[in-house]
Each structure stands twice: as C-alpha cells, then as structure tokens.
C-alpha positions, 0 to 999 in steps of 0.5 A: 395650934388649937383654936381657943374655946368657943364663946357663947353668944345670944341672938334674938331673931324673928320666928320666920327667920328661925323657920328659914334656918331650920328648913335650910339645916334640915335640907342640908342635913345639919344636926343643930341650929348652932352648926347651921348658923356657924356654917351660914356665917362662914359662907357669908364671910367667905363670900365677902372676902371674895368680893373684897372689903365691905364699906361702912354701911354696906349692910342692906336693910333687912326689910328690903331683902327678898327671900326665896 
C-alpha cells in the first residue's frame, strides 16, 4: 500500500545550522535540503530505535552540544 501524500512543515533554524546541513548534503551528494533533512531525521530515529525508547526530557540542550 502506498504511503499517504507528504505533509509540508516549516522549520526555522539558525544560519550556522543551515551551513552545516548544506555542507553535509553536498558531501553526501544529496540534491536538496529537504532530502537531506529527511535522511538525517530517518538516521536519527533509526539510531534512537536501536538504543531503545527515549525517556521524557531526554533531548540534550543544543547549547551543550559540540559540533565537529
């Protein structure tokens, strides 16, 4: 059975994160930001599924994250 039509969402992110997203998508030869974001979301969710269910409040503070 085919999946239902996609739903459009809007997301506001800071320019530095857009730069990181674009660098990642270019390095991985992904044609659009939307496709890159879908890929990263799917990878993140798959990773969480391997770890088991997340607890409430398990998301880290973005200000505490280190970036390569």
